[in-house]
N, C-alpha and C positions, 0 to 999 in steps of 0.2 A: 521300212522301205520308202514310205512317203518322204521322210526326212532326207534319205539318200538321194531320191529323185530331185527334191527341192534344191539340195546342195549342188547337184550336177547341173541343173538348169541355171542357177546363179553363176556357177563357174563358167558355163558356156557364154553367158552374157558378158562376163568380165573379159573373156578371151576375145570376143567380138569387139568389145570396146577398144581393146589394145590394137586390134587390126585397123579399126576405124581411125584411131589416133595416129598410127604409123602412116596410114595412107594420106591423111590430111597434112601431116608434117612433111612427108616426101613431096607432095604436090606443091605446097607453098614455100618450102625451104625455111619454115619457121616453126618454133615450138608452139604447142597448144597454149602455153602461158603467154607467149608473145602475141598470139592471135587474140586471145581473150582481152589483153590489155589494149590492143589496137581498137577492137570493137567497142570496148567500154569508153575509150577516149572519144571515139566518133560520136557515140550516143551522148556522152557528157557534154561535148561541145555543142551539140544541137540543143540540149536542155538549157545551156548557159547562153544561147543565142549567138554562138560563134560559128563562123564558117570553118569547115574541116576539109579533109582531102576529098570527101564526097558526102552525099546525103546518106544517112544510115537507113536500113530497112529492117522491119520487124516482121517475123512470120508468126501470126497468131492463129491457133488451131484449137478445135475441140476434138472432132473425130476424123479429121483429114488423114492422119497417119494410117488409119485403118484402110481407107480407100487406096492410099498410095502403095501400101505394102501388101494388100490383098488378104487382110485378116478381118474377121467380123468386128463390128464396133463393140460387141459384147465382151471382147477381150479386155476392154478398159475396166470392166467390172469383175471379170472372172479369171483372167490370165495375166498376172503382173509381168512376168518375164517377156511374154510376147508383146505386151504393150510397151514395156521399156525398150525393147528391140525396135519396135515400129517408130517410136519417137526419135530414138538416136539415129536411125537410118534416115528418117525424113529430114531432120535438121541438118545432118551431115551432108546430104545430097543437095539441099536447097541453099545452104551456106548463107543464112541471114546474119545480120549483126546482133540480133537478139531474137528470142523465141518466146512463145507462150503456148502452153497446152493445158486447158482448163478441165480436161477429163482425166479419168484414171485416178481420181482422188477418193473414191469410196468403193466399198466392197459390195458386190451383188449378194453374196451370202449373208452379210450383215443386214442389208436391206430386206432380204427375204425373211429373216428372223424378226425384224422390227415391224415390217409391213407399213411403210410410210404412206401417208395419204396425199402428200404434196408433190410427189414425183413418181414417174414411171421410167424404167430404164431398159435398155436392150439386153436380151438374154434373160430378163425377168418377166414382167407383164407384157413386154414388147418383143417383137421379133429381133433376131440377132444383128441385123444390119440396118438399123435405124438410129436416129438420135434420141436422146432422152426427152421426156415431156415434163414440163412444170404444170402442176394442177393448182388452180386458184381455190383455196379453201379458207373459209372464215374460221380461224381458230379462236377468235374473239368476236362475240356478237355485238351488235350495235348498242345493246343496253348493259354491257359488261365493263365499261370504262371504270366505273366506281369500284368494282371488285378488283381490277388491276391496280388502281391507285392505292387502295387500302392495304393490299397484300400481294406485291408482285411475285414473290416466291410461291406463295400458296396458289396464285393464279397459274403459274407455270406448271405446278404439280397436278392440279385438279382440272385444269381447262386446256392449257396449251399442249402439253405432252400427250394426253389422251386423244386429242383431236388431230395431232400430228402423226401419231403412230398407232395403228390399230392394236398392236401387241400391248400397248400401255393403257388401253381403254379402262381397265379396272381402277386406275388411279383416280378416275372421276368420282368414285364413291368414297374416297378418303374424306374423313371429317377434317375441319380446320385443325392444324397441328400446333398453332401458337399456344404456349402455356401447357403443353402436354408432357413436359419433362417428368413430372411426378406421376402422371396417370397413364403413361403410354402402354403399360402392361394391359390395361383394360380394353384396348382396342385391338390387341394382337390376334384374338380369335378370327377376325375378319380375313387375316392372311392365310387361313387354312381353307378358305373357299376355293373351289376349282379354278375360278378365273384368275385368282392370284397365283395359284400353283402354275398355271399355264404361262402367266407373265414371267414368273421366275425362271421357268425353263427357256423362254424366249430370250431373256436377258443373258442367261448363261451361254446359250448358243451364240448370241451376238458377240459376247465377250471373247469366246473361243475363236470365232471366225475373224474377229478384228485382230487378234494376236497373230493368227496365221497370215493375215494380210500384211501386217506390219513387218513381218520377217522377210517378206519378199518384195515389198513395194519399192524399197530403195529410196534414194534421195535424188529427185530429178535435177535439182540445181547442181549437185555434185557430179552426177552422170554427165551432164552437158558441159560443165566447167572443165572436166577432164578432156573434152574434145575441143575446148576453146570457145565455147558459146555462152555469153551472159544471158540471164533471164530478162524478159520484158518487165517483170515486176516481182516483188518479194512480199512476204507476209508481214504482219505487224501493223503499227499505226493505230489511228483512231477510227478507222472504218469510213463509210460513205454517208449517204443521205439518210437520216432517220426516217423520212417519209417512205423511202423504199423498204426499210425494215418493217414498218407498219403494213404497207401494201403487200409485201411478199409473204410475211410470216404471221400476221395477226388478223387484219381486217379483210385481206384480199383486195384486189384492185377495185372492184365495184364498191366495197365498203369504204375504203379510204377516199375514193372520189366523192361519194355521196356525203361523207362526213364533213368535207370541206364546206358544204352548204347547210347541212342539218344540225351539226354539232361541232362547229369550228373551235369552240373553246376547249372542249375535251380533247380534240385532235391536237391542238397546239400544246396543251399540257403534257400529253403523252410524248409528243415530239421533243419537248424540252427534257423530259425524263430520260428518254432513250439517248439523247445527245449527251447529257451529263454522265450517264452510265458509260457510254463509249469512250468519252474523254478520260474518265477516271480509270478505265481498264486499259487504256492505250499502252502498247508495248513499244519501247524505243528501238531504233535501228541498231544492229550489231555491226560496228565498223570493223570488227576483226575478220568478218567473212568477206570473200571476194566481191569486188564491185562496189564503188561508193561514188556519190551518195546512193542509198538504196531507193529503188523505185517502188511505188505502191499502186497497183492496179485497183481501180474503183469502178464497178459497173453502175451506171445510172439508168434506172429503169423507167421511172414515171415522170421525169422532169422535162421531157421533150414537149415541143409545141403541140403535138397531137394529143397529149394527155391533160395539160392544164394551161391556162392563160398565163401571160407574163405576170400579171398581178398576183395570181395564185402562186406562181413560182417564187415570187419575191416574198410572199407571206409564209408559205408552208414548206417550201423545198430548199431554197438557197441558204437561209440562216443556219440550219443544221449542217448542211454540206460544207459551207464555208468554215464553220467552227471546227469541224472534223479535219478539214484540210490544213487549216492553220496549226492545229495541234500536231498533226503528223509532220508538218514542216519543222516545227519546233523540236520534234523528236528525231530529226535527222533523215526524214524521207522526202522524196519528190513525188507528190501525188500525181497519178495519171488517170483522171476521170475519163471513162469511156462514155461519151455523150451519145447514147443510142437514140436513133430518130433524128429529128431536125432541131438545131439549137440556133438558128439564124437570128432570132430576135432577142437572144439572151447571151450573146457573145461578150458584151461589155462587162458582164458581171465578173469575168475572169480578170479584168483589170484591177479588181479590188484585192487580188492576191499578190504576194511579193513577186517582183520581177525575177525571171529566170529560175523559179523554184517549182514550176508546175508544167506538166505536159497535158494539153487539152486534146484528147483523141476524139475525132469526129467520125460519125457513120454516114449520115445523109446531108450534113451541112455543107453549104457552098464553101469550098476550101479557099477560093480566091478571096471571098469576103472575109473569111476567118483570118487570112493572112493580113488583109488590109486593116482589120480592127486590132489584131493582137501582135502585129509585128513590133519588134524591139521590146516586147514585154513578156509574152508567153509562147513557149514552143508549142507548135501544133503538130498533130499526127493524124494520118489517114491517107486516103479513104477510097481505095480501089474497090468499086462496087462488087458485091457478091455475084450478081447476075452476069457481070462482065467476065468474072473469073470462072464462071460455069459455062457460058454460052458464047463468049467472044472468040476472037482470033488472036494469035500472038501479036500481030501488028496492031490491033485495036488496044490491047493491053499495053504495049510499048508506047503507043501514042498518048494514052491516058496518063501513064506514069511520067512520060517526058514532060507533059504540061505541068504536072504537079511539081516535078523537080525544078523546072525552069522558073515557075512563078512562086511557089511556096518555099523553095529552097534558097531563094535569093536573100543574101544577108545572114543565112543561118536560121536556126530555130525551126527545123522541119524534119520529121521522121516519116518515111513512107511505110505504109502498111495497108492491109485489107480493111475495108470498112466494117464488115461484120463476119458472118460465118463462112468458113471454107470447107464445111463438111462434104459437100458434093461438088467442089470445084474440080476443074480439069487440071491435073498436075502439070501439064505442059504450060498452061496459062499462069499458074502460080509460080512456076520457074521463071517465066518471062517477067513477072513482077519483081521477083527477087534479083534477077540479073540486070534489070533496067538501071539500077543505081550505079552499076559499073560501066554502063554504056553511055549514059547521058550526064553531062555536067551542068551546073547552075549557069 
């Protein structure tokens, strides 16, 4: 019965997709494929610093589709079909040149089975209608650098995973596994203990739920390409700033910050190790898929003015980020670093990257100054403020967008988008932002 219901809901989504496609093509007099090509060209022109028919706009979302369509944000974790419907309707109604939705990528049931320590999500530990929360956890203590350096895989098994997922806590009691090929049978009795039995059940449950999730989650890029909308970014490449990796997943923000002062050599060694690993594992772009060159979204968390000085940025943050972006460019991507916070005193670093190969997306940075510094070299993207999209008026939003279009769009090299989150934004104001590029010319 569950399989029949699942098939029915998937079929219903596909039928609604066809209706949306028919409506779009009837309204525009163009096929979805023609619309996709037009939008891609508009974005590509901006990246290559060319003037196009107009400035492109990107709609970036996390849980905004839930608010717009009247469903709980928990649907992003527990109801794939409802979430796919919400995204498809939202993007279709707002008609951006490209879109991004960073939620709906993980299963609430899998999270429940594994019990992660670094995140809380709606419908799980949190109420149904809120955003998720990131929890700062030190999965690597200040005196454990040498353990990581000597055995990264062993560290992941016995330290990182048990501290990242409560269900995997028994792994902390594993002995070192190097050289155990001949004597592994001798340690197997430990797996009969109750805590390992519980872990095995949790892993089985997580695997089963992940397979259920995979069967209905679909492919967002394919869903939206069917309607004529390119994505803001794709997967692959060499990742982002290694410092963010350490801060987010190993030492926590406080630990990474204090290590810059107390043990900079260990921090630099680990940054170099993570950088080399990311570059070695980098996956190239697939030119056979729609939209080229492929764009690579990169969230920058700790590199802003409020987190570190320019000198620290130059020493601990920029080298790894630059190396990752250069490798991604080499592999056919256009890196799109999202500079969260203010980057006013570090704009010039983007001039070290190849011309017309990067999109610098700004949150709180002065866009006029960004245009002045990076014009004729780097496409810039931003930055309609979240508070304005939540509490402003349509006229205020239009005025703000008009200024960005006139100033930053001059000569090409500009993409309009929201600065940061739209979770609680007013749909009327988000629509005013998206429509502004059709009302105002450079």
